[in-house]
C-alpha positions as CSV (number, residue, x, y, z in Angstrom):
1,M,89.2,86.6,108.1
2,I,88.5,84.4,105.3
3,S,90.6,83.2,102.8
4,L,89.5,82.4,99.4
5,E,91.5,80.0,97.1
6,P,90.3,77.9,94.3
7,G,88.1,74.7,95.2
8,T,86.3,77.1,97.8
9,N,82.7,77.0,98.1
10,W,80.2,78.4,100.4
11,D,80.3,74.6,102.2
12,S,83.7,75.8,102.9
13,F,83.3,78.5,105.5
14,S,82.5,77.6,109.0
15,V,79.9,80.3,109.6
16,E,76.9,80.2,107.3
17,R,76.2,82.9,104.7
18,S,73.1,84.2,106.6
19,Q,75.5,84.6,109.5
20,I,78.1,86.5,107.5
21,E,75.3,88.8,105.9
22,R,74.0,89.6,109.2
23,R,77.2,90.8,110.3
24,E,79.0,92.3,107.8
25,G,75.8,93.0,105.3
26,P,75.1,92.4,101.8
27,V,77.5,94.0,99.9
28,F,80.2,91.7,101.7
29,V,77.9,88.5,101.0
30,R,78.1,89.8,96.7
31,L,81.9,90.1,97.0
32,I,82.0,86.6,98.6
33,E,80.0,85.3,95.9
34,L,81.8,87.3,92.6
35,S,85.2,86.0,94.0
36,L,84.0,82.1,94.4
37,R,82.5,82.5,91.2
38,R,86.4,84.0,89.5
39,L,87.8,81.3,91.5
40,R,85.8,78.4,89.7
41,M,86.6,80.0,86.5
42,G,90.0,80.3,87.1
43,D,90.1,84.1,86.9
44,V,91.2,86.7,89.8
45,M,89.4,90.0,90.1
46,R,91.4,93.4,89.4
47,T,91.8,95.6,92.2
48,R,93.5,98.7,92.6
49,Y,94.4,100.7,95.6
50,F,94.9,104.6,96.0
51,E,95.7,106.7,98.9
52,Y,95.4,110.9,99.3
53,V,97.3,113.1,101.9
54,G,97.2,116.3,101.7
55,A,94.8,119.4,101.9
56,D,91.4,118.9,101.7
57,E,90.4,121.8,99.6
58,R,86.8,121.3,99.8
59,R,86.8,121.5,104.1
60,G,90.1,123.1,104.2
61,T,92.2,120.6,106.1
62,D,94.6,118.1,105.9
63,A,93.0,114.6,104.6
64,S,94.3,111.3,104.6
65,K,91.8,109.4,102.1
66,F,92.2,106.0,100.2
67,W,90.3,104.8,97.3
68,E,89.7,101.3,95.9
69,V,88.0,99.9,92.7
70,T,87.5,96.3,92.0
71,V,86.3,95.3,88.6
72,A,84.6,91.5,88.8
73,E,83.0,90.2,85.5
74,S,80.3,93.4,84.6
75,T,80.8,94.5,88.7
76,L,82.5,97.7,89.5
77,T,82.8,97.9,93.3
78,I,84.6,101.0,94.7
79,R,85.3,101.5,98.3
80,F,86.9,104.5,100.2
81,G,87.1,106.7,103.2
82,K,89.5,107.7,105.9
83,I,93.0,105.8,106.0
84,G,92.9,103.1,108.7
85,A,89.0,102.6,108.8
86,N,86.5,100.4,106.4
87,G,85.2,103.3,104.4
88,Q,82.2,103.2,102.5
89,T,81.6,100.1,99.9
90,K,79.2,101.7,96.4
91,V,78.9,98.6,93.7
92,T,77.6,99.3,90.3
93,E,76.6,96.4,87.9
94,F,77.1,96.9,84.1
95,G,75.8,95.3,80.9
96,S,79.9,93.8,80.7
97,T,82.8,93.5,81.8
98,A,84.4,96.3,79.2
99,E,81.7,98.8,80.4
100,A,83.3,98.1,83.9
101,E,86.5,98.2,83.3
102,S,86.0,101.5,81.2
103,E,84.3,103.2,84.0
104,A,87.0,102.2,86.3
105,D,89.6,103.2,83.9
106,K,88.2,106.8,84.0
107,L,87.6,107.0,87.4
108,V,91.4,105.9,87.9
109,A,92.5,108.6,85.7
110,S,89.9,111.3,87.8
111,K,91.7,110.1,91.0
112,V,95.2,110.2,89.9
113,K,94.4,114.2,88.4
114,K,93.4,115.1,92.1
115,G,96.7,113.4,93.3
116,Y,95.8,110.0,94.6
117,V,98.7,107.8,94.3
118,E,98.2,104.0,94.0
119,K,100.1,101.5,96.7
120,D,100.4,97.9,96.3
121,V,98.2,96.0,98.3
């Protein structure tokens, strides 16, 4: 597991960036880079995690899903999938932090309306 604390940089990792990118993918590396930049600035990312357990009306079955939104500067990252799985990740760049936060707020409202419940991370 990678621990990010103030003062952390790529040189602090025992595994090289290219190895992490091959193993985890470019999205994961981008999240680490954003995290490192935020730590250098003394700021933290805003992450909210939601779960839905109940009937999946589209499929007519029971569902156990999670949905997570992270805003880091002007980057909005959505992670979603079945509870217990790594899920899928979607990263979107916006023109400003305010635009990314506004979009995150809209998406959160939509998920809450559908029955998702926010959980402590």
